[in-house]
Structure formats: C-alpha cells, structure tokens
C-alpha positions in Angstrom: 0.0 0.0 0.0 1.6 3.3 -1.1 2.3 5.9 1.6 0.5 9.2 1.6 2.4 12.5 1.4 1.9 13.1 5.1 3.2 9.7 6.0 6.2 10.3 3.8 6.9 13.6 5.5 6.6 12.0 9.0 9.0 9.2 8.0 11.5 11.7 6.7 11.2 13.8 9.9 11.7 10.6 11.9 14.7 9.7 9.9 16.2 13.2 10.3 15.5 13.0 14.1 17.2 9.6 14.2 20.2 10.9 12.3 20.5 14.0 14.4 20.4 11.9 17.6 23.1 9.6 16.2 25.2 12.6 15.2 24.7 14.1 18.6 25.7 10.8 20.3 28.8 10.6 18.1 29.9 14.1 18.9 29.2 13.4 22.6 31.5 10.4 22.5 34.3 12.4 20.9 33.9 15.7 22.7 33.1 14.5 26.2 36.4 12.6 26.7 38.3 15.6 25.2 36.6 18.0 27.5 37.2 15.8 30.5 40.9 15.5 29.5 41.2 19.2 29.2 39.5 19.8 32.6 41.7 17.2 34.3 44.8 18.6 32.8 43.9 22.2 33.8 43.0 21.1 37.4 46.3 19.2 37.7 48.4 22.2 36.8 48.8 25.3 38.9 47.4 28.4 37.3 49.9 31.3 37.0 48.2 34.6 37.0 49.5 37.7 35.2 49.8 39.5 38.5 52.0 36.7 39.9 54.2 36.7 36.8 54.7 40.5 36.9 55.4 40.4 40.6 58.0 37.7 40.2 59.7 39.5 37.3 59.8 42.8 39.2 61.6 40.9 42.0 64.0 38.7 40.0 64.4 40.1 36.5 68.1 40.7 35.7 67.6 43.9 33.7 65.8 45.5 36.6 68.4 44.3 39.1 71.2 45.8 36.9 69.3 49.1 36.8 68.9 49.1 40.5 72.6 48.5 40.9 73.4 51.5 38.7 71.0 53.6 40.8 72.7 52.4 44.0 76.0 53.7 42.7 74.4 57.1 42.3 72.8 56.9 45.7 76.2 56.2 47.2 77.6 59.3 45.6 74.6 61.3 46.8 75.1 60.2 50.4 78.5 61.9 50.3 77.2 65.0 48.5 78.1 67.4 51.4 81.6 66.1 51.6 82.7 68.6 48.9 82.3 71.4 51.6 84.6 69.7 54.1 88.4 70.3 54.4 91.1 67.9 53.4 93.3 66.7 56.2 96.4 64.7 55.6 99.0 63.2 57.9 102.6 62.7 57.0 105.3 60.8 59.0 108.8 59.6 58.2 111.7 58.1 60.1 115.2 58.0 58.5 118.5 56.5 59.7 121.8 57.4 58.1 125.4 56.3 58.7 128.2 58.6 57.4 132.0 58.3 57.4 133.2 61.9 57.9 136.7 63.3 57.2 137.0 67.0 58.2 139.9 69.4 58.0 139.6 72.9 59.4 141.6 76.1 58.7 143.3 75.8 62.1 144.9 72.6 61.0 142.6 70.5 63.1 141.5 67.2 61.6 138.6 65.0 62.6 137.6 61.7 61.3 134.9 59.3 62.4 131.6 57.6 61.8 128.3 59.5 62.5 124.9 57.9 63.0 121.9 60.1 62.5 118.2 59.5 63.1 115.7 62.0 61.6 112.0 61.9 62.5 109.5 64.1 60.7 105.7 64.4 61.1 103.1 66.8 60.0 99.3 67.3 59.8 98.3 69.4 56.8 94.8 70.9 56.4 93.5 72.4 53.2 90.0 73.9 53.2 88.6 75.4 49.9 86.5 78.4 50.9 85.6 79.5 47.4 85.9 77.8 44.1 83.5 79.7 41.9 80.5 77.8 43.5 81.7 74.6 41.8 81.2 72.6 44.9 77.5 73.6 44.9 77.1 72.4 41.3 78.7 69.1 42.2 76.3 68.6 45.1 73.3 69.5 42.9 74.5 67.1 40.1 74.6 64.2 42.7 70.9 64.9 43.5 70.0 64.9 39.8 71.8 61.6 39.2 69.7 60.1 42.0 66.6 61.2 40.2 68.0 59.9 36.9 68.6 56.5 38.4 65.1 56.3 39.7 63.7 57.2 36.3 66.0 54.6 34.7 64.6 51.9 37.1 61.1 53.0 36.3 61.7 52.8 32.6 63.2 49.4 32.9 60.3 48.2 35.1 57.8 49.5 32.5 59.5 47.8 29.7 59.9 44.5 31.6 56.2 44.6 32.6 55.2 45.2 29.0 57.4 42.2 27.9 55.9 40.0 30.6 52.3 41.0 29.6 52.9 40.4 25.9 54.6 37.0 26.6 52.0 35.9 29.0 49.1 36.7 26.7 51.0 35.1 23.8 50.8 31.9 25.8 47.1 32.5 26.3 46.8 33.2 22.6 48.5 29.9 21.7 46.4 28.1 24.3 43.3 29.4 22.5 44.8 28.4 19.2 45.3 24.9 20.6 41.7 24.7 21.7 40.6 25.8 18.2 42.7 23.0 16.7 41.3 20.5 19.1 37.8 21.6 18.1 38.7 21.2 14.5 40.0 17.7 15.3 36.7 16.8 16.8 34.9 18.0 13.6 37.4 16.1 11.4 36.8 13.0 13.5 33.1 13.3 12.8 34.0 13.7 9.1 36.0 10.5 9.2 33.2 8.6 10.9 30.5 9.9 8.5 32.7 9.2 5.5 33.4 5.6 6.7 29.7 5.1 7.4 28.7 6.4 4.0 31.3 4.1 2.4 30.0 1.1 4.4 26.4 1.7 3.2 27.6 2.2 -0.4 26.9 5.9 -0.8 30.4 7.2 -0.1 33.8 7.0 -1.7 37.2 5.9 -0.5 38.9 9.2 -1.4 36.4 11.0 1.0 37.6 8.7 3.8 41.2 9.2 3.0 41.0 13.0 2.6 39.2 13.2 6.0 41.9 11.2 7.7 44.6 13.3 6.0 43.0 16.5 7.3 42.7 14.9 10.8 46.3 14.0 10.8 47.3 17.4 9.6 45.4 18.9 12.6 47.1 16.5 15.0 50.5 17.8 13.7 49.2 21.4 14.3 48.3 20.3 17.8 51.8 19.1 18.4 53.3 22.3 17.1 51.0 24.4 19.2 52.0 22.4 22.3 55.7 22.8 21.6 55.2 26.6 21.0 53.4 26.9 24.3 56.3 25.2 26.1 58.8 27.5 24.4 56.8 30.6 25.4 56.6 29.4 28.9 60.4 29.0 29.0 60.7 32.6 27.8 58.4 33.7 30.5 60.5 31.8 33.0 63.5 33.6 31.8 61.8 37.0 32.2 60.8 36.0 35.7 64.3 34.6 36.4 62.8 31.6 38.1 63.4 27.9 38.0 59.7 27.3 37.6 59.0 24.4 35.2 56.6 24.5 32.3 54.1 22.4 34.2 51.8 25.4 34.9 48.7 26.8 33.2 47.8 30.3 32.3 44.5 32.2 32.1 41.9 31.2 29.5 41.1 34.6 28.2 42.7 38.0 27.3 41.0 40.9 29.1 40.8 44.0 27.0 40.2 47.7 27.6 38.0 48.7 24.7 37.6 52.3 25.8 41.1 53.8 25.5 41.1 57.4 24.3 44.0 59.0 22.5 43.5 62.3 24.3 43.8 60.5 27.6 47.0 58.8 26.5 48.6 62.1 25.2 47.6 64.2 28.2 50.6 65.3 30.2 52.7 62.6 28.5 55.9 64.6 29.1 55.5 64.1 32.8 54.3 60.5 32.7 56.6 58.9 30.1 59.8 57.6 31.8 61.8 58.0 28.6 60.9 61.6 28.2 61.6 62.3 31.8 65.0 60.7 31.4 65.8 62.9 28.4 64.6 66.0 30.2 66.7 65.1 33.2 69.8 64.9 31.0 69.1 68.6 30.0 69.2 69.5 33.7 72.4 67.7 34.2 74.0 69.3 31.2 73.1 72.8 32.7 74.8 71.9 35.9 77.9 70.8 34.0 77.9 74.2 32.4 77.9 75.7 35.9 80.9 73.6 36.8 82.9 74.6 33.7 82.2 78.3 34.3 83.3 78.0 37.9 86.7 76.9 36.7 87.3 80.4 35.4 87.1 82.0 38.9 89.8 82.1 41.6 90.1 79.4 44.2 90.5 80.7 47.8 91.7 78.1 50.4 92.6 78.1 54.1 95.8 76.2 54.8 97.2 75.1 58.1 99.8 72.6 59.3 101.3 71.2 62.4 104.9 70.1 61.9 107.2 68.1 64.1 110.9 67.1 63.4 113.6 65.6 65.5 117.3 64.9 64.6 119.6 62.8 66.8 123.3 62.4 66.1 125.4 60.1 68.2 128.6 62.1 67.7 129.2 65.8 66.9 132.3 65.9 64.8 131.6 69.6 64.2 131.2 71.7 67.4 128.9 74.0 65.5 126.3 71.2 64.9 124.0 70.0 67.6 123.8 66.4 68.7 120.0 66.7 69.3 117.6 69.0 67.4 113.8 69.1 67.8 111.3 71.5 66.1 107.5 71.6 66.4 105.0 74.3 65.6 101.8 75.4 64.0 101.2 77.6 61.0 98.2 78.8 59.0 97.2 81.2 56.3 95.2 81.8 53.1 96.0 81.1 49.5 94.4 82.1 46.3 94.8 80.4 42.9 93.9 82.7 40.1 93.5 81.3 36.6 95.1 83.6 34.1 96.0 81.6 31.0 95.6 77.8 30.5 95.7 77.5 26.7 92.0 78.5 26.6 91.1 75.2 28.0 88.4 76.7 30.3 86.8 78.5 27.4 86.8 75.3 25.3 85.1 73.3 28.1 82.5 76.0 28.5 81.7 76.0 24.8 81.5 72.2 24.9 79.0 72.3 27.8 76.8 74.8 25.9 76.8 72.6 22.8 75.9 69.6 25.0 72.9 71.5 26.4 71.8 72.3 22.9 72.2 68.7 21.8 70.2 67.4 24.8 67.4 69.9 24.0 67.3 68.9 20.4 67.4 65.2 21.3 64.5 65.7 23.8 62.4 67.5 21.2 63.1 64.8 18.6 62.1 62.1 21.2 59.0 64.0 22.1 58.0 64.0 18.4 58.7 60.3 18.1 56.7 59.5 21.2 53.7 61.3 19.9 54.1 59.6 16.6 54.3 56.2 18.3 51.2 57.0 20.3 49.3 57.9 17.1 50.5 54.7 15.3 49.8 52.5 18.3 46.3 54.0 18.7 45.4 53.5 15.1 46.5 49.9 15.3 44.4 49.6 18.5 41.4 51.0 16.7 41.8 48.8 13.7 42.2 45.7 15.8 39.3 46.7 18.0 37.0 47.0 14.9 38.4 43.7 13.6 37.7 42.0 16.9 34.1 43.1 17.0 33.7 41.8 13.4 35.4 38.5 14.1 33.4 37.9 17.3 30.3 38.1 15.2 31.8 36.1 12.3 32.9 33.2 14.5 29.2 32.5 15.3 28.3 32.5 11.6 31.2 30.1 10.8 30.2 27.7 13.6 26.6 27.7 12.4 27.8 27.1 8.9 29.9 24.1 9.9 27.0 22.6 11.8 24.7 23.0 8.8 27.3 21.6 6.5 27.8 18.5 8.7 24.1 17.8 8.8 23.8 18.3 5.0 26.8 16.1 4.3 25.3 13.4 6.7 22.1 13.5 4.7 24.0 13.2 1.5 23.1 16.6 0.2 26.6 17.9 -0.2 30.1 16.8 -1.0 33.1 16.5 1.3 34.7 19.4 -0.5 31.9 21.7 0.6 32.1 20.4 4.1 35.9 20.9 4.1 35.5 24.5 2.8 33.0 25.2 5.7 35.5 23.7 8.1 38.3 25.8 6.6 36.2 28.9 6.9 35.8 28.1 10.6 39.5 27.6 11.0 40.3 30.9 9.4 37.7 32.6 11.5 39.3 31.3 14.7 42.7 32.4 13.5 41.5 35.9 12.8 39.6 36.1 16.0 42.5 35.0 18.2 44.9 37.2 16.4 42.6 40.2 16.7 42.3 39.6 20.5 46.1 39.4 20.9 46.9 42.3 18.6 44.4 44.5 20.4 46.1 43.6 23.7 49.5 44.3 22.2 48.3 47.8 21.0 46.7 48.5 24.4 49.9 47.4 26.2 52.1 49.6 23.9 50.0 52.7 24.6 50.2 52.1 28.3 53.9 51.5 28.1 54.6 54.7 26.2 52.6 56.7 28.7 54.3 54.9 31.6 50.9 53.7 32.9 51.6 50.0 33.3 52.8 50.7 36.9 51.6 53.1 39.5 
C-alpha cells in the first residue's frame, strides 16, 4: 500500500531526528572525553596569573636588578654629596736612619775623622680647606641629586619595559592556548567527518577518497596540535627567563585575554611629558647638562683656600764631629694662612670646556624635542593599530558565530547526502580561518593596548 504524502513527511522527519540523535551521540562520544581530559589537565596544573608573573619578574628580572645596581651607585655618591664642603686633612710621618763616614779638616789645621749615625723623625698634619671655588662645589652637590633622580627614572623605565614584555609574553601563551583549543575543536569535527565518510562508504553511498581525505585532514590537525603544544612550552620558558625563576613548564595560564576597549588617544597624550619615563630621562639629561655648564664656568674663577699645618721634626746624632752642629735637634710648631689660585691663561682650555658644555645643552634639548615628536608619533601609530584591531575583533566575534553555524549545517547536509566532502571541508576551513583571525585580533588588540600604556608609563603606578 503506497504511503501518503503526510506519511512520507513524517517518515523523513523521523529519519532526520534519528540521524540527528546519532550525530549528537557521536559528537558526545568524541567531545566529552576531550573536555574531561582538558579539565583534568587544567586542574592538575597550577594556574599562574598575570599579577604573579609580573610580581616575580619585578623581584627577580636581571635587567631590573642591573638598573637598581646603577641607581645604588648614584645613591652612594649622593650620600657623600656634602663632603665637597669639608676640608682635606692629611697626615705625613717619616723616620730615616743614616750612617756617614766623615773626614773633616779645618783652617786651624785640626783634623777630625769618624763615623756618624743620625736619626731623623718628621711628622706633619696638613689641612686644606677650599673656601671659594666659583661655586663649583654647589654644582657638584646638585649634580649628585640629579643623578639620583635619573637613576630612579632609569629603574622606572626598565620596570615599565619589563612589565610590557611579561604582559605580551603571558598573553601570547594564552593566545597559543586558545589556538590549541581551536585546533582540538577542528580535530573533533574532522573525526566526525571521518566517521561519517566511513559510514557512508559502508552503506555504499560514499567514496574511498572522501575517507582518505578526511583522515589526512585529521592527521594534519594533529600535527598542528603538536606544534601548538611545543610553541606553548617555548613561550613558557621565555616567560620563566623574564621572571628569572626555576619554575617548570608544568603550569597553566588564564583562558582569556581581558581587553580595555575604551582607550582614548587624548587621555594617552595628556601630560605625557611628565608620565613617560623615557621623556623624563631625556629632560633630566638637560638638567644635568646645565649643571655641568655651571661647573665649567666656575673653573674660570679664583680658588681661595685656608691652609694650616702642624709640623714636628727631630734629629739625633750620636757624635758631633763639628762643634757648630747640635747632637740633638727638635722642632715643632703650628702655621696657618690663606692662599688664592687665580687662573690667568691655561691654553684657553676653560673656554673650550664652557663652549662644549653649551653645545651639549643644545644637543640634549634637540634630542629631547626629537624624542617627544617620536613618542607622539608612536602613540598615534599604536592607537590607530588599536582602533583597527578593536574593529576587527568586533567583526570576528560576530563572524565566528556564523562560521560555527555554517559548519553545523554543512555537517548535517553532508550526513544526509546533500553535499560533497569538498563543501564540508570548505566550511571547516572557513571556521579555522575565522578562529585564527579572532584569536589574532584579540592578541593584537592587547598588544596595542599594552604599547599605549607602556609609552605613557601607565603600566605601573
């Protein structure tokens, strides 16, 4: 008895429902163990947060430690800054022994001959106190203070750069982790393709090349999985190097990349001369060059010093062959006075040094203006990149949903025999490309955001 149209429709709906349930069961058999494996692996590994990575790097990073060491040298000089106002006090002591064979003949005809032993003791304490040197000592003290500030800015600049590198490396690991998950999702779809192609071949509606091609694509994705895992391990080792820690690669990172989608270029540019560590360093070099000019000009002026000394000398001869010479002689006394050193002509060396100091100031000013222009340019370029990636991210977030739906429909149509494996493969390739663009857009947006904050010096407080 022939079936009516309604009965045919009901049978087709039942067949579709049966096929959907089988496909769902197949996907559950594949995806459930995969998800359980991922969850077990994630729970077995300690999760390293970005805050922990940054804190460890700030404590152990070699570049930061070297910058701190340079700053400590400047701090040591600064701690003795007032020593330039103090006098110099030197002590001198000497003890000499001599043995002489003397032969003397006087006008009276008297002759004397013998050995003479002499002991000379000399001691002195000398004091020199510069009272005026053209105010050079004040310039030296001020320069020590400026070097302290320069060292602090150098540490801050190194810290900002290190934090930026840690952030970019950390989220690169997150990026590759997302890439690995995308590959594993593609593998699950390819496994469904293999099973469907084999089932169609078994019932006589499929072809052997479809099965082979599906297996080739699955193996290619397995190779991508191995590459992604190796790349993650390499990036973790690089992060370990930045943190200067013996931490192994057996740790996990976050699953997502948080983004600030509301950065404004006017906020980044506002007062950037006082927030950018690099610009502050270059401006501090101008201040130091001005102090150096003060030093050079001071060398043209007289130096007035207070000098004082306490002297002691003692001579002891065991024999006086000459009656006019004493056997024992001792002197001690105190003297003091003022001295002035007035530069008159020194081959125009002072003038040359002053002109060099002026040229150095001009050079530092030009260099600062050039760097200010470059920083503003970098901000503009980074912000344009940030805007472009932000727009691309919004587009790709929407596009990934379309690509997933397209693959789901293509799988169902292929299962029902309504399309070829080539069409299914194209849909799967579109999903793969959409994942790649989406993950890249997320990471590139984060890179642009981090670069804007790095230039402004806003990565640390």
